[in-house]
C-alpha angles and dihedrals in degrees: 000000000000119000125229093262092055095042093050093044092051094045090053094047092049091049094241089127130027122237090237091055092048093050094045091050090047093049090053091051092048093050092049092048092045091056090054103038109006115227104138118101099179139008123197101177097168093055094044094050091044089054090049095050089049088056091048090054090048090050091052090053102042113351132260121357107228133322093298097046110175095347113152113229136180126219131203114249093246092070122078118245116179109232094029132081116254115194096168110181092338132083092237099121089169095067110115116178118225094218139032125256109254092255092051092047089052093048091051092047089054089055101261122144120217106224103173145001113234134219122264105212105328128124101319120155127212110259092224097044120014092205090064131083128237091200121219174051097287085039098136092050095051094045095049093047090048090049091054092244097112124042094191129018131183118215140157132243128203105154096356106312093143097036100046098053090040089055096046094043095043102242135116118266128180129203103195123212109286105264095026094101123033116245092205107139098024108141116242090036116249128195139174094261101040096036117010095173107058121099134166119235147152136271122198143140094258142041088233090062093047093050095046090049093047092053087056096044101042129097138061121293101193093246104069105068091201096056107101133199093242115149118248111218123202117251088236088075091063120099107200092198110109095007110143113237128187116202118200129168095192112185101335139141114264095255090052093047088050092052090050090052091049092050091050089049091053089056093048090049087054089057104270119136120233112226133185122256130188114185131131094227104149108053096047091046090051090049095048092045093052090052088047089056089050091049089054089052094249091121135012109331126251132222120245090259090052091052091051092049091050091052092047092049089050092054091047091050093053091049092050092046095051091045091050091050098042090110096039127084100186140014119208111201143142116291087210133352096253144002125279113313128215118283097254101141140300118353110248129212100265097081088058095058097104090046098053100078095063090047093054093045095042090234124156112256133181128201111205130174116246112182127305139270124254090278094053097255117143119259115214125211123196124220114193125190139185118281113283092012095104090137092060090051091051093047089053089047090054091053092049092043091055091057102034 
């Protein structure tokens, strides 16, 4: 059964719905959702509708413009969108970038229409329970996708900022391999030397939407030195039979551990082989990340020697991780230790613990909902692959999605 992303995309490409109508409908849904849960940082209706009408004129002349013709999308307010404000981590709500981030330019070239910028962190309620948190920092994206107001959102992930809100809200969120998608136009600026963890990636209600978006976003742009010309293969090329899968529950609540086991079982049922894995991947990643935060000045500062030691330990961790996973294609693990907590203040670092290893290694990682807890809150499972094997992660996600 097709998901909303696929159905809307196909209607637009067949001309069964105009881009202007799709954008107007989506703006109405976003405004209604924003009144209930928050999540939207900026609307620019006139610009969005003008872009949609231009696409309709182009369609009348020569057919659909790109693979996402007329599709309304939302973008996290740390990513530049020409025609919209972009405050980023500042309070400068008057900042208006003169050019699109690379990912936005690619979305627009594929025919997508940016309809709103979404809140990073901020006061965003869980769409299933307003007393609950959706985490951060791509909190607005996850909440609006979960509420059915956005069919495709673009966020960013440093230590788990796509995957944590995706897990708590109950949507799919992909952290691509570091260097797969250019970070050009992320605000504040990030680069491989100043911030080797941050990537831009999609959130949606289906793996199909994530994969379609990744194909549009991926590839070097000549301005991000970390973006590599690595080929992106389709998930359809992956044969799950014989793939080696490690399943680890880490330190997670029983309902999360059960969801991890069920996800692993789905892959085994598809032909994968479960293998053992003994590697202390959480505690060292947490230690290195806390020292990274200190290096960035977010906590107590470090000396120059401390910074060098942290970088050396990071390199050693990556080497040990890649060595430990040399015979493993996929790791199935918790996205976070429990379901969405009460909104009692800022989200600390502890919920991100299971997400940190992939960030430090630069590995592709997917958060996918697998059932709910006793209270009906979504449970997120994480699937981590080897660097540059995003297609394998997505193929595994499709297998889990089909049984969830």
